[in-house]
C-alpha positions in Angstrom: 45.5 93.0 152.7 45.8 91.5 149.2 42.7 92.2 147.0 41.4 89.3 144.8 39.0 90.6 142.2 36.9 88.1 140.2 35.0 89.4 137.1 32.1 87.1 136.3 29.8 85.0 138.7 29.3 81.9 136.4 31.0 78.5 136.9 34.5 79.8 137.1 33.8 82.9 139.0 31.5 81.4 141.5 33.5 78.3 142.2 36.7 80.1 142.5 35.2 82.4 145.1 33.6 79.5 146.8 36.9 77.7 147.2 38.9 80.7 148.2 36.6 81.5 151.0 37.1 78.0 152.4 40.9 78.0 151.7 41.9 81.6 152.8 42.9 82.2 156.5 41.1 85.0 158.3 42.6 88.3 157.2 44.8 86.7 154.5 43.0 88.4 151.5 39.7 90.1 150.3 37.6 88.6 147.6 35.3 90.5 145.4 33.0 89.1 142.6 31.7 91.4 139.9 28.7 90.3 137.8 25.7 92.2 136.3 23.5 89.5 137.4 24.6 88.3 140.8 23.7 84.7 140.6 25.1 81.6 138.9 22.9 79.7 136.4 23.4 75.9 136.1 23.0 75.9 132.3 22.9 72.0 131.9 19.4 72.3 133.4 18.2 75.1 131.2 16.3 72.9 128.8 14.7 71.0 131.7 13.6 74.3 133.3 12.1 75.4 130.0 10.1 72.3 129.9 8.9 72.5 133.5 10.9 69.2 134.4 12.6 71.1 137.3 11.8 74.4 138.9 13.5 77.4 137.7 14.5 78.3 141.3 16.7 75.0 141.4 18.6 76.3 138.4 19.8 79.6 139.8 22.2 80.2 142.7 22.3 83.5 144.3 26.0 84.5 144.8 25.3 86.4 148.1 23.8 83.4 149.7 26.7 80.9 148.8 29.4 83.4 149.1 28.8 85.1 152.6 32.5 86.0 153.0 32.9 87.5 149.6 31.8 91.0 148.5 29.5 90.8 145.5 29.3 93.8 143.2 26.5 94.1 140.4 28.4 95.5 137.5 30.4 94.8 134.2 34.0 95.1 133.5 35.0 97.9 131.1 38.8 98.1 131.2 41.9 96.7 132.8 45.2 98.4 133.6 47.7 95.7 134.2 50.4 98.1 135.0 48.5 100.0 137.8 46.6 96.7 138.6 43.2 98.3 138.6 40.1 97.3 136.9 37.3 99.8 135.7 33.7 98.6 136.4 30.3 100.0 135.3 27.8 99.2 138.0 24.1 98.4 137.2 23.3 101.7 138.6 25.3 103.5 136.0 28.2 104.6 137.9 31.9 104.0 137.1 34.3 102.7 139.7 38.0 101.9 139.7 38.9 98.7 141.8 42.5 98.0 142.7 43.5 94.3 142.7 46.6 92.2 143.5 45.0 89.1 141.7 42.5 89.5 138.9 40.4 86.6 137.6 38.7 87.2 134.3 35.8 84.6 134.1 33.4 86.5 131.9 32.5 83.2 130.1 30.7 83.3 126.6 27.8 84.5 124.7 25.7 83.2 121.9 27.7 82.9 118.6 25.6 84.7 115.9 26.0 84.9 112.0 25.0 87.4 109.6 21.7 85.9 108.9 19.1 88.3 107.8 16.3 88.4 110.5 18.2 86.6 113.1 18.4 89.5 115.6 14.7 90.0 115.4 13.3 86.5 115.0 15.9 84.4 116.8 15.3 83.3 120.5 18.4 82.9 122.5 19.0 80.2 125.0 21.7 80.9 127.5 19.9 82.4 130.7 17.1 81.3 132.9 15.2 84.2 131.8 15.3 83.1 128.2 14.4 79.6 129.1 11.3 80.6 131.2 10.2 83.1 128.5 10.5 80.3 125.8 8.4 78.0 127.8 5.7 80.6 128.1 6.0 81.5 124.5 5.5 77.9 123.2 2.5 77.5 125.4 1.1 80.8 124.1 1.5 79.5 120.6 -0.8 76.6 121.4 -3.3 78.9 122.9 -3.2 81.0 119.7 -3.4 78.0 117.5 -6.5 76.7 119.3 -8.3 80.1 119.0 -7.7 80.5 115.0 -9.7 79.2 112.2 -6.9 79.9 109.7 -5.1 76.9 108.6 -2.1 78.9 107.3 -1.9 80.7 110.7 -2.2 77.5 112.7 0.6 76.0 110.8 2.9 78.8 111.5 2.0 78.9 115.1 2.7 75.1 115.6 6.0 75.1 113.5 9.0 75.1 116.0 12.5 75.5 114.6 15.7 74.9 116.6 18.9 75.9 114.8 22.0 74.2 116.3 22.5 70.3 116.9 24.8 70.6 120.1 23.9 69.6 123.6 21.8 72.7 124.2 19.9 72.5 120.8 19.1 68.8 121.1 18.0 69.0 124.6 15.7 72.0 124.1 14.4 70.5 121.0 13.3 67.3 122.7 12.2 68.8 126.0 10.0 71.4 124.6 8.3 69.0 122.2 7.8 66.5 125.2 6.2 69.3 127.1 4.1 70.6 124.1 2.9 67.1 123.3 1.6 66.5 126.9 0.1 70.0 126.9 -2.1 69.3 123.7 -4.1 67.0 125.8 -5.8 70.1 127.3 -6.7 71.4 123.8 -9.6 69.6 122.2 -8.8 71.5 118.9 -5.1 70.2 118.8 -3.2 67.2 118.7 0.6 66.1 118.5 0.2 65.5 114.9 -0.7 69.3 114.2 2.8 70.3 115.5 5.9 70.3 113.4 9.4 70.2 115.1 12.3 70.9 113.0 16.2 70.8 114.1 18.6 72.3 111.6 22.3 72.0 111.6 24.9 72.7 109.1 27.2 69.8 110.1 26.6 66.2 108.9 25.7 64.9 112.4 24.3 66.2 115.8 26.2 65.9 119.1 29.8 66.2 118.0 30.9 65.4 121.5 29.6 61.8 121.5 30.3 58.9 119.0 28.8 58.8 115.7 26.8 55.7 116.5 25.1 57.4 119.5 24.4 60.5 117.5 22.7 58.4 114.8 20.8 56.7 117.4 19.5 60.0 118.9 18.3 61.1 115.4 16.3 57.7 115.1 14.7 58.3 118.6 13.7 61.8 117.7 12.5 60.6 114.2 10.2 58.1 116.0 8.6 60.8 117.9 7.7 62.6 114.6 10.5 65.1 114.8 12.6 66.3 111.8 16.2 66.6 111.9 17.8 68.4 108.8 21.7 67.8 108.7 24.0 69.5 106.3 21.6 72.3 106.0 22.0 76.0 106.7 19.4 78.8 107.5 19.9 81.4 104.9 17.1 83.8 106.3 14.5 84.3 108.9 13.0 87.6 108.3 9.6 88.0 109.9 9.6 84.3 110.8 9.9 83.3 107.2 12.7 80.5 107.4 14.7 79.8 104.2 16.9 76.7 104.3 19.9 76.0 102.1 18.0 72.8 100.8 15.3 75.0 99.2 12.7 74.4 101.9 10.8 77.4 103.3 9.1 77.5 106.7 6.8 79.9 108.5 7.4 79.9 112.2 6.8 82.1 115.2 9.3 80.1 117.2 13.0 80.0 115.9 15.5 79.0 118.9 19.1 79.8 118.1 21.6 77.4 119.8 24.4 77.4 117.1 27.3 77.6 119.5 29.0 80.2 121.7 32.0 82.4 121.4 34.1 84.2 124.1 32.4 87.2 125.7 33.2 90.4 123.5 34.6 92.2 126.6 37.7 90.1 126.3 38.7 91.8 123.0 38.4 95.2 124.6 40.8 94.5 127.7 44.1 94.6 125.6 45.2 91.3 127.1 46.8 88.6 124.8 44.2 86.3 123.0 44.2 83.3 120.5 42.7 83.2 117.1 39.3 82.4 118.6 39.4 85.4 120.8 40.0 83.5 124.0 42.6 84.8 126.7 46.0 83.1 126.1 46.6 81.3 129.5 49.3 78.9 130.8 48.6 75.5 132.2 48.7 77.0 135.6 45.8 79.3 134.4 47.8 82.6 134.5 47.3 85.0 131.6 50.5 84.7 129.5 52.9 87.6 130.2 50.5 89.6 132.5 51.5 89.3 136.3 48.6 88.9 138.5 45.9 88.1 135.8 44.3 84.7 135.8 41.6 83.2 133.7 39.8 79.9 132.9 36.5 78.7 131.4 34.9 79.6 128.1 36.9 82.9 127.9 40.3 81.2 128.2 42.2 78.9 125.9 43.4 76.4 128.6 46.0 73.9 127.4 44.6 70.4 127.5 47.4 68.4 129.2 45.5 65.1 129.1 46.1 65.0 125.5 49.8 64.4 125.4 49.7 63.5 121.6 48.5 67.1 120.7 50.6 69.8 122.4 48.3 72.3 120.7 45.1 71.0 122.2 42.8 73.3 124.4 40.0 72.3 126.8 36.5 72.6 125.5 33.9 74.9 126.7 32.0 72.9 129.2 30.9 72.9 132.8 33.0 69.8 133.4 36.3 71.7 132.8 35.1 75.1 134.2 34.3 73.8 137.7 37.6 71.9 137.9 39.6 74.8 136.5 38.1 77.1 139.1 39.2 74.8 141.8 42.7 74.6 140.5 42.7 78.4 139.9 41.7 79.2 143.4 44.4 76.8 144.8 47.1 78.5 142.6 46.2 82.0 143.9 46.3 80.8 147.5 49.7 79.1 146.8 51.0 82.4 145.2 49.9 84.2 148.4 51.8 81.8 150.5 55.0 81.8 148.2 54.4 78.2 147.2 54.6 76.5 144.0 51.5 76.6 141.7 50.4 73.5 139.8 49.1 72.8 136.3 45.4 72.0 135.4 45.0 68.5 134.0 41.7 66.6 133.6 40.5 64.0 131.1 37.2 64.3 129.5 34.8 61.9 131.4 31.7 62.1 129.1 28.5 63.9 129.0 24.8 63.3 129.5 21.9 64.7 127.4 18.2 64.7 128.1 15.6 63.9 125.3 12.5 64.3 127.4 11.4 62.6 130.5 8.5 60.5 131.9 6.7 61.7 135.2 8.6 59.3 137.5 12.0 60.4 136.1 11.0 63.9 136.4 10.6 63.6 140.2 14.1 62.1 140.3 15.4 64.8 138.3 14.0 67.5 140.5 15.7 66.1 143.4 19.0 66.0 141.7 18.6 69.5 140.6 17.8 70.6 144.2 21.2 69.0 145.4 23.2 70.2 142.3 26.9 70.8 143.3 26.0 70.6 146.9 25.1 74.3 146.9 22.1 76.0 148.4 19.6 76.9 145.8 17.7 80.2 145.4 14.4 80.6 147.4 12.9 82.6 144.5 13.7 83.6 141.0 15.6 86.7 140.5 13.8 89.4 138.3 13.5 88.1 134.8 13.9 90.1 131.5 10.7 91.1 129.6 11.2 90.9 125.9 8.3 93.3 125.1 10.3 95.9 127.2 13.1 96.3 124.9 13.6 99.5 123.1 12.3 99.8 119.6 14.8 98.7 117.0 16.7 96.4 119.4 16.8 92.7 119.5 13.8 91.5 122.0 15.3 88.1 122.4 19.0 88.8 123.3 20.9 88.0 120.1 22.6 91.2 119.4 26.0 90.2 118.2 27.9 92.8 119.9 26.0 92.5 123.4 28.0 91.4 126.5 24.8 90.6 128.4 21.4 89.2 127.1 18.7 91.9 127.5 
């Protein structure tokens, strides 16, 4: 029986397996999904989960629950032999195993893109997993507790200064959602008020939200400014050692909370596989989602440079790293694998961008609607409880306690 091996349980990995278990006939093939954390995180709701707008359990989908016909293996890919058609996997228990495959789907996604900024690995807080989102929520609330308990004005200013680096969707949403949460939380602190907090968004570009129109981006900045929030454009972070933030415009800030959302890059494991990649480190794939020149290997999502056929005027265009593309690519990828098994013609992936939605903080009535929407997300069953979350204080001494090690494949 043919073996289909899927590396990664994110959007591409989970949705590919989900469609395969619906399309494959009984006994036609076996499907195995390998991921260190056997659950899929719906990342568009991470900011709302961090702010408490939706329950964390509604952002996590356990793979074993939605993929009952699929074998789920907790581990990480360490190597691929395309000639022998085998993949080497390190399980979370520390064992190395070799898995044979007929079709291999590399869906390892992306990790936070870091820069050689002094202090980033120690002071920066990542924002790519549900564990980091919940930790960040608790951290912000703990800063309010500490600020209400100190008599030092300088210490209070540091505790109540919150910095977010990166003006993309993730940065803008977590910036607005956390400020909305903290502003409401100050009602419980007689010693504090919204005016005591300082919220600063920093981006090196001359605008935020590059995916939307310039007018809508400017409108967003205006709305944030009306809430007393600062947006510094065309500004870089030059250092953040021990929470002392130095900006390229000369300003210096003291902050206990520095959230890093300055983009993503392909998972570093891609570079170690010996498969063809493009200049950005993404796997070089065809419009049928096959890795170029490597039989039996497929890829999609953030780790793949998928041709964007909807932009006929630009033959070199590639699909962006978004959930919108990842979910649809996964469906096409699964259909193409099934077609290959049945000796039928594969089809190309084509999907035009249909826009995006960003949240800038919600009122109570809209929070209820969002909770209902999150509970029904993608038509999948949500998790009955949260999986074990990482504990920042449990990291070995000398390592990043917040998951921004540039060489790490997984967040701690």
